[in-house]
C-alpha atoms as a printed R data frame, in Angstrom:
   type eleno elety resid chain resno       x       y       z
1  ATOM     1    CA   UNK     A     1   6.954 -16.110   7.630
2  ATOM     2    CA   UNK     A     2   3.331 -15.574   6.560
3  ATOM     3    CA   UNK     A     3   1.598 -17.348   3.689
4  ATOM     4    CA   UNK     A     4   1.764 -14.139   1.630
5  ATOM     5    CA   UNK     A     5   5.529 -13.834   2.058
6  ATOM     6    CA   UNK     A     6   6.045 -17.482   1.136
7  ATOM     7    CA   UNK     A     7   4.008 -17.121  -2.061
8  ATOM     8    CA   UNK     A     8   1.039 -19.119  -0.714
9  ATOM     9    CA   UNK     A     9  -2.639 -18.281  -0.916
10 ATOM    10    CA   UNK     A    10  -3.837 -15.718   1.612
11 ATOM    11    CA   UNK     A    11  -7.620 -15.711   2.162
12 ATOM    12    CA   UNK     A    12  -9.376 -12.349   2.092
13 ATOM    13    CA   UNK     A    13 -10.406 -11.054   5.494
14 ATOM    14    CA   UNK     A    14 -13.378  -8.794   4.875
15 ATOM    15    CA   UNK     A    15 -15.806  -6.972   7.147
16 ATOM    16    CA   UNK     A    16 -18.630  -5.058   5.582
17 ATOM    17    CA   UNK     A    17 -18.869  -1.394   6.529
18 ATOM    18    CA   UNK     A    18 -22.146   0.494   6.791
19 ATOM    19    CA   UNK     A    19 -22.943   2.747   3.823
20 ATOM    20    CA   UNK     A    20 -22.722   5.958   5.876
21 ATOM    21    CA   UNK     A    21 -19.276   4.980   7.223
22 ATOM    22    CA   UNK     A    22 -18.046   4.110   3.709
23 ATOM    23    CA   UNK     A    23 -19.186   7.516   2.487
24 ATOM    24    CA   UNK     A    24 -17.549   9.312   5.429
25 ATOM    25    CA   UNK     A    25 -14.256   7.492   4.806
26 ATOM    26    CA   UNK     A    26 -14.390   8.099   1.051
27 ATOM    27    CA   UNK     A    27 -14.978  11.827   1.530
28 ATOM    28    CA   UNK     A    28 -12.145  12.040   4.065
29 ATOM    29    CA   UNK     A    29  -9.767  10.166   1.743
30 ATOM    30    CA   UNK     A    30 -10.745  12.379  -1.205
31 ATOM    31    CA   UNK     A    31 -10.127  15.481   0.891
32 ATOM    32    CA   UNK     A    32  -6.654  14.261   1.853
33 ATOM    33    CA   UNK     A    33  -5.729  13.217  -1.697
34 ATOM    34    CA   UNK     A    34  -7.039  16.385  -3.363
35 ATOM    35    CA   UNK     A    35  -4.887  18.563  -1.113
36 ATOM    36    CA   UNK     A    36  -1.594  16.831  -1.950
37 ATOM    37    CA   UNK     A    37   1.015  18.808  -3.850
38 ATOM    38    CA   UNK     A    38   4.381  18.062  -5.309
39 ATOM    39    CA   UNK     A    39   7.399  19.821  -3.853
40 ATOM    40    CA   UNK     A    40  11.038  20.426  -4.614
41 ATOM    41    CA   UNK     A    41  11.772  21.363  -1.012
42 ATOM    42    CA   UNK     A    42  13.228  18.599   1.112
43 ATOM    43    CA   UNK     A    43  14.061  18.315   4.778
44 ATOM    44    CA   UNK     A    44  17.564  17.466   5.932
45 ATOM    45    CA   UNK     A    45  16.128  15.429   8.832
46 ATOM    46    CA   UNK     A    46  17.277  11.828   8.959
47 ATOM    47    CA   UNK     A    47  14.658   9.163   8.249
48 ATOM    48    CA   UNK     A    48  14.929   5.833  10.063
49 ATOM    49    CA   UNK     A    49  16.100   3.098   7.678
50 ATOM    50    CA   UNK     A    50  13.308   0.804   8.897
51 ATOM    51    CA   UNK     A    51  10.725   3.371   7.758
52 ATOM    52    CA   UNK     A    52  12.270   3.579   4.266
53 ATOM    53    CA   UNK     A    53  12.447  -0.212   3.974
54 ATOM    54    CA   UNK     A    54   8.806  -0.549   5.064
55 ATOM    55    CA   UNK     A    55   7.723   2.078   2.505
56 ATOM    56    CA   UNK     A    56   9.511   0.124  -0.243
57 ATOM    57    CA   UNK     A    57   7.995  -3.192   0.918
58 ATOM    58    CA   UNK     A    58   4.545  -1.564   0.979
59 ATOM    59    CA   UNK     A    59   4.974  -0.207  -2.562
60 ATOM    60    CA   UNK     A    60   5.948  -3.710  -3.682
61 ATOM    61    CA   UNK     A    61   2.517  -5.029  -2.682
62 ATOM    62    CA   UNK     A    62   0.713  -2.886  -5.276
63 ATOM    63    CA   UNK     A    63  -0.927  -4.884  -8.088
64 ATOM    64    CA   UNK     A    64   0.979  -4.710 -11.360
65 ATOM    65    CA   UNK     A    65   0.951  -6.517 -14.685
66 ATOM    66    CA   UNK     A    66   4.738  -6.718 -14.402
67 ATOM    67    CA   UNK     A    67   4.723  -8.893 -11.253
68 ATOM    68    CA   UNK     A    68   6.390 -12.260 -11.563
69 ATOM    69    CA   UNK     A    69   6.168 -15.371  -9.411
70 ATOM    70    CA   UNK     A    70   9.374 -16.587  -7.768
71 ATOM    71    CA   UNK     A    71   9.450 -19.316 -10.435
72 ATOM    72    CA   UNK     A    72   9.884 -16.609 -13.078
73 ATOM    73    CA   UNK     A    73   6.364 -17.008 -14.458
74 ATOM    74    CA   UNK     A    74   4.039 -14.037 -14.730
75 ATOM    75    CA   UNK     A    75   1.305 -13.709 -12.100
């Protein structure tokens, strides 16, 4: 179990990216996000349970004012 999963402090691992690379990545991300659309058409293909569980775990890492510590106190 990692420090993050146990509720402990996890130090930030940060590597600075050159300005040109940041700009390239930002433009690419914007291009991807601006082309997204909502749909009411769904596939009948099965999705592996592990993929669904990982998507839910990932969503749970998003910052939110509603997050609580395991002790019941607000973060």
